[in-house]
N, C-alpha and C positions, 0 to 999 in steps of 0.2 A: 480310299477307305473312309467310310462315314465317320464324322466327328460327333461323339456323344459327350456332353458336359453334365456332370452331376453336381447339383447344389445341395449339400447336406448340412443338417443341423443336429441339435442334441438328440432328437428322436432316432437318428441313425445309430447311435451308440447305446441307446437305452436298454436294448436286449443284451448288451454285454455287461450290464450292471453299472453303467456310468449314470449317475443321478443328474437330472435336469432341474435347475432351480425354478424354471417357470412352471413346473408342475408342483411346486411346493410353496406357493403363495409368495414368491419373491425371496425365499430362503434357499440357500445352496449349502447342503450338508450342515444345516442349522446355523449358517452364517447369513447375515444380511448382505446381499450382493454388493451393495455400494461400499461396504466395509472392506471387502476383499477383492473386488474387481473394478476398482476405479482408481484413477491417479491420485485423487484426494485421499482415498483410504490408505494408499501406499505412503504418502507423505505423513499422514496422521499416525499410523501404527505399522511400520514396516515389519516388525517382528510377527504380528498377527497374520499379515499377508504371506510372509514366508512360511509360517506354520501351516496355513491353509493349503498352499500349493505343494508343500512337502507331503502333506497327507494325500493330496490328490494324486501325486506321483506314485505313492505307495499303492493306492487303489488301482491306478492304471497298470502297474506292474503285474497285478493279479488278474486283470481282465484279459479276455481273449476276443479277437475279432468274431463277430457273429456271422451267420450265413449271408446276411445282406451285404456285409463288407466283402466276403469272399466272392459273391456273385458279381459284384461290380468289377472286381479284379479280373474275374474270368472272362469278361467281355473284351479284354484287350487282345484276345486271340483273333477276334473278327472285326473289331472297331478301334478307332483312334479315341481313347478314353481320357478325359481330364476330370479331376475331382476338385471342385471349389468348395471348401468346407469352412463352416463357422466353428467347428470343433477344434479343441486344442490337443486332443489325444492323438496317438499315432496308430490307431487301429486300421485305418485305410492302408497305411504303408505296410503294416505287419500282415495284412491280408494279401498283399501283393500288388496293390495299385502303384503304378510307377510314375504318375504325374499328378501330384497332389499339391494344391495351393491352400495354405492356411491363412484365412483372412484375419483371424484373431490371435495368431501366434501359435507356439508349440510348447507343450508342457515339458517335453524332454530336452528343452534348450534353455539357456540362460544368457543374459546379456549385461552390458554395462549400462549406466544411466542414460546415455545418449543413443543406445541401440546400434552403435557402430561396430561393436565387437560381440559376435554371437558364438557361443560354444555349446557343443552337445554334452549334456550331463547325464543322459539316460534317466534312470528312475531314482537317483540318489537325492538326498536332501541338500538344500543350500544352507550352510551354517549361518547363524546370526552374525552379521558383520563381515561375512566373507567378501573379499574384494575381487573386482575384475582386473584385467591387465592394466587398465589406465588408472587404477587406484580408487575408482568409484565403487559404490556398493553393488555387488552382483545381485541382479534381480531376475525374477521369472521373465522369460521371453514371451510375454502375453500383451496383447493389445487391450488395454483397459478402457472402460467408459471414460470419455474425456480425452482420449488419445486418437491421433490420426491412424487410418488403416492403410499402411503402405502398399499392400498388394492389391488394392481395389482396382487400380487402373489396368494392371496385368490381367486380373480376373475378367474385367469388362471386355478386353480384347479377345480373350478366349471364348467368352460367351457370345460375342457378336459373330463369331465364326462357326457356331454350333449348327449341326444339321438336326440334332435331337437334343432336347433339354429334359432333365429329370430332377425334380425337387423332392427330397426325402427328409422327413423329420424336422422341418423348419416351417414356421408360420410366415417367414419372409416379412416380418413386421419391424425388424431392427435395422435401422439405416446406419451406414450407407449400404450394407449388404442387400437390403430389400430392394434397392434401386437397380440391382444387376439385371433383374428380369426385363427391364425396359430396354436393354441392349440387344435382346434377342430379335432376330429378323421376324417379320410378320408371319412368314410362312413356316417357321420352325415349329414342329409339334412339341408340346410341353406335357409331360406326365407328372402328376403329383401323387406321391405315395405317403399316405398318412392315415392312421386309424380314426382320426377325428375330423370333423368338419372344420376346414379352415377357409378363410375368404380366398376366392380364386375366380378369375374370369371364366365365362362359360365355355371358352374354347379349350380350356385345360382338360386333359384326360385324367380323371380322378380314379386312383386305385386305393380304396379305403382299406388298407391293411397295414400291419406293422412292417418295418423295413424288410425283414427276411421274406415274409410271405409275399409282400408287394414286389420284391425283386424277382421272385420265382415267376410271377405272372408277367412281369415286364420282360424278363429274359425270353419267355416263350414267344411273346409278341415280336420282339426284336429278332430272335432267331429265325422265325418264319419269314420275316421280311428279308433278312439277310440271305437266307437260302434261295428265296425267289429271285432276288437281284442277281445272285450267282447263276441261277438257272437261265434268266433272260440273257446274260452274257454268253452262256454256252449256246443258247438258241441262235444268237446273232452270229457267233463265230464258227460254229461247227455244223451248221444246217446242211443236210444232205440235199443235193440238187438233182433235178431231172434235166432232160435235154431242152432247156429253155434259154434263149438268148436274152440277157438283160443289159449287156454292155454296149460298147460303142463300135464293135466290129460287126460288119454286116455278114449275113449268112453266106452271101456269094464269096466273100473273102475267106470265110472259114472253110468252105468247100474247096476253094482254090488251094488253100494252104495244105489241106489234107491230101489232095491229089498230087501236089508238087512233092510232098514228102514221100508218098508211096512210089512215085516215079523215080525219085533220086536214090531210093534205098538200094544198096548193093546186096543186101541179104533179105530174106523173108521177114516181114515184120508183123506184129500183132495188130491187125487192123482195128479191132475193138478198142484196145488201149490207146492207139494213136488217135482215134476219133474222140475218145473221152478226154485225152490230154489237151488237144487243141481246143475243143469246145469249152472246157473248164477255164483254160487260160483266157480265151476270148471273153467269157462271161465276166471275168474279174478285171479285165483290161479297161482302164479309164483314160480319158483324154490326156491327163497329165503324164500318162505312161508312154505316149507316143502316138503316131499316126497309124493308119491301117498298114501302110508300107513298112513301118517299123515293126509292127506286129508280125507280119509275114517273115521279115528278115530274122527276127528273134527266133521264131519257131524253126525255121530252116537251119539256122546256125546252132541251135541248142538241143534239138531232138536227138535222142540216143536210140538207135535201132538195135545195136549189138547187145544181146543179153548179158554177156560178160562185162562189157563196158558199163552197162547200166548198174550191175551189181557193185562194181568198183566205185562208181559214183555214189551209190546209195550208202556204202560203208563209210566213204569219206564224209558225206553229208551228216551221217549219224555221229561221226567223230566230232565234227564241228558243232553240231547241236548240243552234244554232251558237254563240250567245252564251254559253250555259251551258257547253257542252263546251269552247269556246275559252278561257274565263276560268278554268275549273277546270284546264285544261291549263297555262295561264300560271302559275297559283298553284302547281301541282305542280312546274313547272320552277324557279320561284323557291325553293320550299321545299327542293328536293333539290340545288340548285346547288352548295352547298359540299361536299356529300357526293360528288357525281358528277364535279365538275370540279376541276382542280388549282388551287385558290384559296388554298392555304396550309394551315397546321395546322388540323386538325378540332377543334372544340370540342365538349364534351359536349352542349351545347344544339342543335348542328347535327343530331345523330341524332334528337333528339326531334321537331324540326320536320319532318325528312325523312320520318319515319314517320307523320305526320299526313295523313289522306286527306280533303281538303275535300269530296269528293262521295259519301262513304260512305253518307249517309242520303238521297241524292237520290231513289231509287226509292220509299222509304217516304213521303217528303214529297210526291211526285207522286200517290201513292194518297190520302194524307191530304187534300190540297187538291182532289182529284178531277180534276186535269188528266189523269191516266192514264186515267180512265174516259171523259173527253171524246175522247181519242184512240181507245180501243177501240170506242167507239160509232160514230164517224164514219170511222175508218180501221182496220177490223178486219184481223186476220191472214189471209193467203192460204195455203192448203195448197201444197205443192210442185207438185202437178198444176195448180192454178189459176195459179201463177206461170208455169209452162211455157207456158200458153195466152195470156199477156199480149202476146206478139208484139213489135211495134215501138213500142208505146204507152209512151213514157218516163214520162209523168205517172202512168200506172197502176202502173208499176214503182216509182216514188217513193212512191206511196200504200202499196204493199205493203210496202216497207221500213220505213215508219213503223209499219205494223201489226205488225212483228216486235218492237216494243219491249216490249209488255206482253202476255204470253201465258199465264202461269201463276203461281199463288201456292202453292207447295208448303209445307205446315206445317214449322216448324223441326225438330220432333221426327222427321219422316219423313226430312228431309235429314240429320239427325244420325245416324239409324240406318244410312242408306246410307253415310255417311262412316265410320262405325264398321266396317261390313263391309269396306269397301275398305281401311281402315287395318289391319284384321286380316290381310287378304290380303297387304298390303304388308309387314307384319312377318314373315309366314311366308316370303315370297319372299326378303326381305332377309337372313334368317338361314339360307338353304338353301345352305350351302357344302359342297363335296365336297373332302376332303383328298386331292388327287391323288397326293401323295407317298406315300400309304399304299395306293394301288390296286395290284392285282396283275394282270398280263396273263394270257393264256390258258395260259402256261407257269408261272404262279405266281411271276413275277419282278416286282420293282419297276422301273418304267421312267421315272417322273417324279422331278424334284428333290424332296428331302425336304420342303421348306417350301412347296411349291406348293399353294395352296388356290383352288378355282374356284367362283364363285357360279353357281347354276343359274338360267336356262339360258345367260345371256349369256356368262359366262366359259368354260363348256364349249364353246360354239359358237366363241368367239374362239380358244380353244386348238386346236380342230380346224383352223380357218383358218390359224393360225400354223404348223402342221406340214406344210403343203404344200411348204414350202421345206426340209424335213428329209428328206433322202434316206436317212438311216439308220433311226432308230426311228420316223419320222413316221407311217407307216401303222399300226404297232402301237399307237401312242398314240391315233390317231384312232379305230380300231376299239374300243379299250378304253373310250374316252369315250362312244362310241355305245352300248356295252353298259350303261354307267351310265344313260344317258338312257332306255333301254328299261325298266330297273328302276324309274326314277322314274315313268314313265308308267303302268306296270303296278301301281305301289305295293307291290311286294314287296321294295323296297329296305330293308335293315335300318335301323332308327332309329339304331343305333349307328354307322352310317357317315355320318350327316348331321351336319355341323358339329362333327365330333369326330375327333381324330387319334390315338385310343388303340388303334385296331384296324387290321389289314390286311384289305382286302376284295377278293375276286375277283368282279367283276360277271358274269363268264362263268358261273361255277358257283354264284354267290351264297353262297359260303362266307366265314365270318368267322373271323379268327385274332387271338389276343392273346398277345404274347410267344412267338410261334411255335407256339402250340397252338390247335386248333380251339375256337371259342367259340360259345355259343348266341346266337341272334339273334331280334329281334322285328320283323316286317314293319311298314312304316309304315301299312299298312291303306289306308283311303280318305280320309285327311285332305285331300289335294290336292283331291279332288272335293267334300268338305264345304265347303271354302273357296269354291269356285266356286258351289255351291248357295246358300250364305249370301249371296253377292253378288247372285245372281238374285232371291232373296226380298226383300232390302232395296231393290234398285233398282226391281223391278217394283211395289213398294208405292207408288211415285209415280204409277203409271198412272191411278189413280182421280182424281188431281188435274190431270193433264195431258190426259186423254182419249185417250191412245194408249199404245203400249208402248215399251219401251226401244230396241228395234230401229228403230222409226220415228223416235223422238226423235233417235237418233244420225244416221241416214242422211238422212231427210227434213228433220229440224230442223237439226242441226249441219252436216253435210256438204252438205245440199241435193241429195242424189242418191237416187233411188228404190233401195231395197235390191235390187229385182228387176233394175234396170239394172246395179247394181254386180256382182251375181252373174253376169249375162250377160257383162259385160266380162271378168271373171276367167275364166269358162269359155271364152270365145272365145280368150283368150290361151293358156290351158293346153291347149287342143285344137289349137293351131296345129301343123301338120306340120313347120314350120320348126324347132321345138324338138328334133326328132330330130337335125337337123344340129348344133345346139349341143351336144347330148349326146355325139355322136361326136367333136366337137372336144375336149371336156373329156377324154374317155377317151383320145384320141390323145395329148394333152399329158401325161396321167398315166401312159400306158404300161400301162394295166390296165383291167379292166372297172369300170364305175361301181359304187359302193356308196351306200347310202342317205344317208350323211352328206355325200356330194359335192354335195348341194344348197347347201353352203356353200363350194364351190370358189372359191378366191381368187387364181387365177393369171392373170387377164386384165389386171390392172393393170400399166401401164408406168410406171416411175419416171423422173422428169425428170433429164436429164444436166446441167442447169444448176447452177452453184455458187451456193448461196443467199447466201453472203457477197458475191459479186460483185453479185447483184441488190440486196442491202441497201445496198451502196455507191452504187448508182445512185439508189435511192429516197431515201436520206438526202440526197444532193445536190440532188434535186428538191424535197424537202419537209422542210426543216429545222424547220419549225414549222407550227402550224395555219393561220396566215395564208397561207403559201405554198400549202398544199393548197386553201384557199378560193379563192385567186386563180387556181388552175389548173383549177377545176371547169368553166368554159366551154370551155377547150381540150380537156378530156377528152371532153366531149359532142361537140365538133366532130370529134374523132378517131373517135368512135363513129358519126358520120354525121349529126348534127344540124346544121341550118342555123345559121350563126354567130349571127345576131341572136336566134334562138330559144334557142340554147344559153345566151347571156348572160341572157336573160329568165328561163329556168328556174333557172339557177345563182344568180341574185339572190335567190331564195326559199329558198335552202339555206344555213344557217350551219354552220361547222366549229368544234367545240370540242375542246380537248385534255382527254381524260377521265382520271380517276384509274384506272379499270378498263379492261377490253377494250372493243372497239367495239360500238356499237349505233346504231340510227337512231330518232330520236324524232320522231314525226309531228306535224304541226300539225293543229289541230282547228277552225280558224276562218280564213277568208280574211283576209289581212292579217298573218298569222303566217308564220314560216319554219319549215320542218322542220330538224332538227339532225342533222348527221353527227358522231358522237362516236367518236374513236379515240384510243388511247394513243400519244402522240408523245414518246419519250424525249428527253433533253437533246441527244443527238447527231443527232436527226432520225428520220424515219419509216423503220423497217426494212422488209424485204420482207414479213414476215408481217403487220405492221401495215398495210402498203399493200394487201395482198391482202384483208384484212378491210375496209379502208376502201372499196375498190371495191364489195364486196358491199353494204355499208351505203349507199353512194351509189346503188346500184340501188334500194334501198328508198326513199331520199329522192326520187328522180326519180318513182317510182311514186306516193309520197305526195303530191307536189306536183301532178302532172298529174291524179291522181284526185280532187283537191280543187278546184284552181283551174280545171280544164278540165271540171268537172262541171255539167250543166244543173240538177240538183236536189241539195240538200245531203244528203238521206237516201240518195242513190245513191253517195256518196263511198266510195272504197276498191275492194277486189276481193272475189270471192265468199267466200274463206276463207283461212286462213294458208298453206295449201299453195300457193296461187297467188302470194302475195307473196314467199314463199321461192323459188319457181321463177323468178320474174322477177329477183330479186336474184342468184341463181346465174348467170343468163344474163349479167349484167354482170360478175360475178366471173371467169367463164371467159375473159374478154377482157383480163385484167389485163396479161398479157405483150405482147399486141398494142399496148396503150396505151403500153408502154415502147419499142415499136419493135424488139423482139428476138424475137418469136414468128413462126415460119413456119407454112405450111400442112402440118402433119404428118398426112397422111391415115391412116397406119398407127396413130398414136396415137389418132386419133378413132375408128377402127374398133375398136380394142381397148377403148376406153372404152365404146363402144356395146355390145360383147359383154358387158362386165362388167355393164352396166345390165340387159341382157336376162336374164342368169343370176340376178341379184338379184331381178328381177321374177318370174322363175319360182318362186323360193323364196317370196316374200312373198304372192303371189296364192293359193297353196295353203293357207297358214295363215290367211289372211284368210277364205277360203271355209269352213274348219273353224270359225273363230270365229263366223261368221254361222249356220252350220247347228247349232252347239251351242246357241245361244240360241233358235233356232227350235224345236229339240227340247224345250228347257226350257219354253217357252210352251205347247207341246203336251202336256207332261207335268209340270205344276206340282207334283204331289205325289210326284215321284220321290225315291228315296233316293240317297245318295251312291254306293252300289254300282251301282245302275242307271245313274246318270249316268256313272260310270267306264266301264262296259261299252259305253255308247253313244258316248262320246267316242272310245274306241278303235276302235269299229266305224266311225264316221264318218271318222276319220283314215285308216283302212286303205282304205275305199271311195274316198276322194278320191285316195289314193296309187295304187290299182289302176287308176283311170280315167285319171289325168293324168300319172303319173310312171312307172308300171311299163312303159309302151311305150318310154320313153326309157332307163330304168335297167336294164330286163331282169330285175327282181326284184319280187315281189309281197308284199302284206300287211305293209308296213313302217309302224310307228306314229309315225315321226319328227316328223310335223307337230304332234303333241299335246304336244311338250316345251316349247312357248313359254310363258314366264312371263307374257307380256302377257295371255294368256287368263284368268289368275287375277286379276292386279292392275290391268289396264287393259282391261276388257271392251269388245269391239267396236272397239277403236282401231286394230287392225292395218291395216284397209282404208285409212286415211288415208295410210299409207306408200306403198301401191301407187298411189294416185291422184297423190300428189306426184311420183312418178317418171314417170308417164305425161304429166303436164302439162309438166314440164320438157323431156322428150324431144320431145314434139310441137311445142312452141314453137320449140325449136332447129331442128327439121327445117323448120318453116315459114319461119323467118327466113333460112335459108341462101340466099344469092344475092340477097336483097332489100335495099332501102334501110333499113338498121337504124334510123336515127334516126326516119325518117318512120313506119315500122311500129310501133316501140316507143311513140311518142307516141300513135298511134291506139289501140293495144291498151290502154295504161295509162288511157285516158279512157273505157273502156267502162263502168266502174263496177260496182256490186254486183248484177249479173245473177246468175242461177243458174249453176253451173259449166257446164252443158250449153250454155246460151245464150251464155255468155261465150266458150267455146271455138269455137263456130260463128262468132261475130262476129270473133273474133281470128284464126282460121286458115282459116275457110271450111269446116271439117269438125268433126263432133262429136268429143268425147273418144274417142280411139281408140288401140289398141295397135299398129296397123299400122305406123306409122313405126319403132317399136322392132323389130318383126319384120323389117322391110325390111333391117335391118343384116345379118341372117343370109344374105340373098340375095346379098350381095356376096362371099361365100366359096364 
């Protein structure tokens, strides 16, 4: 798990109403800082210092963590997060962060004169003359100017071990805290979130926003990186293979082994499965596993020909796998409990145990003791096409899912090379900022705020979306940003305009100015496409070990969808004549002809008229603590349509925990265990945002429970992929207001949401198609140069535009689809977004008017079929875009 270290200062808490003295000319709440925050001030007037900190505690008691604090805490779900703060408030802890180091002390604590005795006092005042246990005056537990910083060495150790560093709301000018950044490894990326210009090295990735907005942008960046690293792991571990030998067993020995097993069989055996099992085992066998003679002996001694004996072994293997998974899950729950739940102060040893992974060596162990080979020999993997032909045979499906466990052993150096290429791409994208405040429009005028900096392509896109509500300069800003995008795609953007605010740049004319005078410029050339080419070379190097290419690994392996089917689905949607109607609606709303950047039109969303404070008062009253939410789970299920007895039975298998961080659902891995709904419940009760998250996580818990306890075979537990479980959870979440009894049937709202999804789908299917076709072209042209790649990416982007967008937009040869940074740093991932939207929309369409509880229970118990089979069993129809397009027929 990657380690992120946040270094936070006063600007982190400014949005919570905590005043920063550096913004007040050296005054802090009208006090001279040296009077109240120095050891000299304490000795001179301790009563004044006590009064000052007593008032600060009163202020802190009324403050709440802002969204920036909450977002930092939420990252603990996917990262190992540490916070090193110069702040003395407790807002990080109250937001749910579980590993916080206070360099300058803590306002909610007090100590004796020597600081050897520290006590929690909360938000109460320290009385004048109040004594500590040793008889000395009780003083605030604050590191004042003139005192040593005891936690600085510990902070330096944590920072030196960081994989990612984030600085928020601090100028890092106060020593010794300012010296901490020098402990970072040279290769560690550093993000700096601050609305103002602060001195920073050029390598720092600057996000010029307040803490909350900056954290939203950072979380999107980190989430995409995290998802893609997970995807690469899946690619490496579950790649589907063809009949290609990459191990150390010769083909002659393989053929000999197959023949010997056929001849020795006393009953008729399945020749196809025998052939698959022996070849897969041979492919994975390595020198350390034994000689060729050892391989033959292993196969002869361990192959099971009798179907009844095979089923008995399968059930026993399933039993053992459930024991392993369940107990590893229990161990992890126990080891992370004090970090994830509000159990009191976190000790240093808690983090060490929480970071320990009990099952990290399981795969290596199962190869070493040859249990992995027993599984591959008798339960080999099925290709996607073979799975699609399994029909209604649940035992065959269960065998196939067991066969997914061991499919490739890619050498570490090959995986490292791929990780290095992706890391380089990630670094390139992460530092690709455009200083919008220095952009000139077509009239040579600045139109953006001076300090606005936009990361490509995400922030450029979001800024275009944000300006649909700007009736003044909005269109001018949008067109200027699109001109920037075209320069990036074409790679004639000046390098001086990238991540640099020293020049004014006119993207229309591609002219560069410095201090009002024309300046020379250097085009970026083909770096963007060199990055993409390097990704292809590194990732395609895995092909010889997996027996297939990266396209098939992603689609047939990870998504379990034929790439041909994905392309057809996207083409069918993009070719729909109904999109002409959507385009006319957008143009009518805009009052002008469509432009290429209108693929990001954001005007269909309707904002709720409900007061969130009123909603929070309702949810706090209903759920003052975790116990109240746990007690109400059966009633929630009954309201959703579950039969009462069944609702109580399901809810009994779900526990509710008050989490330190934001909500998540922790699945059970063994029958007899409970899944866990974890959400942050403040002292005053569950607010509406927390309730909304909790209902989403409850959807996960219900799915986790039904797809484990209601499953016929353990290896079938779960759903086809993460897109499905998220779609199911969103279906629960969308009913949160109905559960409170205050949501009506707003058909107009539903229609607008439907239109928004259609237009988003229109955008994402085009870029998904470009992503696929780019990799297909690379495989057809593996020796291509970056210049050739650039020319063909632009050609493909324009071809897709002309075929599917020009009829709606009325303009041709637009390259906009090629701007997506995903194409560089998350290859082939875009299609997952499109599929997720289709799944959710189709399920909602199917459930409309039906018995929700009964249908959800049936659907959740389908198990790990392929996506196509799952959708047919769930809705009676294959995965289709038709329900989405039907929305347009209502207008």
